[in-house]
C-alpha positions in Angstrom: -55.6 -183.5 -2.6 -54.1 -182.9 0.8 -51.1 -180.6 1.0 -48.1 -181.8 3.0 -47.0 -179.2 5.5 -43.2 -178.5 5.3 -41.4 -178.4 8.7 -38.3 -176.2 8.6 -35.5 -176.8 11.0 -32.4 -174.9 12.0 -29.9 -177.5 10.7 -26.8 -177.2 8.6 -27.4 -177.3 4.9 -24.3 -179.2 4.0 -22.0 -178.8 1.1 -22.9 -175.9 -1.2 -21.9 -175.7 -4.8 -21.7 -172.3 -6.5 -23.1 -172.2 -10.0 -21.9 -169.6 -12.5 -24.5 -167.1 -13.6 -25.7 -168.3 -17.1 -28.8 -166.2 -17.5 -28.7 -163.5 -20.2 -29.2 -159.8 -19.3 -32.7 -158.5 -19.7 -31.7 -156.4 -22.7 -30.3 -159.6 -24.4 -33.8 -161.1 -24.2 -35.3 -158.5 -26.5 -35.4 -160.1 -30.0 -35.4 -157.1 -32.3 -33.3 -158.7 -35.1 -34.1 -158.0 -38.7 -36.0 -160.8 -40.3 -36.6 -161.7 -43.9 -39.7 -163.5 -45.0 -39.0 -166.5 -47.3 -40.8 -169.4 -48.9 -39.2 -172.8 -48.0 -40.3 -176.2 -49.0 -39.9 -178.8 -46.2 -40.9 -182.5 -46.1 -44.2 -183.3 -44.4 -42.4 -185.4 -41.9 -40.2 -182.5 -40.8 -43.1 -180.1 -40.4 -45.1 -182.7 -38.6 -42.2 -183.3 -36.2 -41.8 -179.6 -35.4 -45.6 -179.1 -35.0 -45.7 -182.0 -32.5 -42.7 -180.7 -30.5 -44.0 -177.2 -30.6 -47.4 -178.4 -29.3 -45.6 -180.2 -26.4 -43.7 -177.0 -25.6 -46.6 -174.6 -26.1 -44.9 -172.6 -28.8 -45.1 -172.1 -32.6 -43.3 -174.6 -34.9 -41.9 -171.7 -37.0 -40.2 -170.3 -33.9 -38.5 -173.7 -33.3 -37.3 -174.0 -36.8 -36.0 -170.4 -36.8 -34.2 -171.1 -33.5 -32.7 -174.3 -35.0 -31.4 -172.4 -38.0 -29.9 -169.7 -35.7 -28.1 -172.3 -33.6 -26.7 -173.9 -36.8 -25.6 -170.5 -38.1 -23.9 -169.6 -34.8 -22.0 -172.9 -34.7 -20.6 -172.7 -38.2 -20.1 -168.9 -38.4 -17.4 -169.0 -35.8 
């Protein structure tokens, strides 16, 4: 595959739109929350769905389910 060489010029960029900083601080990325191990029965279809989506995202399906429950909790706790 041949790489296309980019030619840079000294032209005006045009209209610039500032975007608010939405990224969390590094210390907010450390997930050290207390967890509790539980047994939960889910339908096969639900588990298969999360396994497929997790595979597409290169992550674990349990992580996705936990994140979904956290979002649900945050939404309804406030």
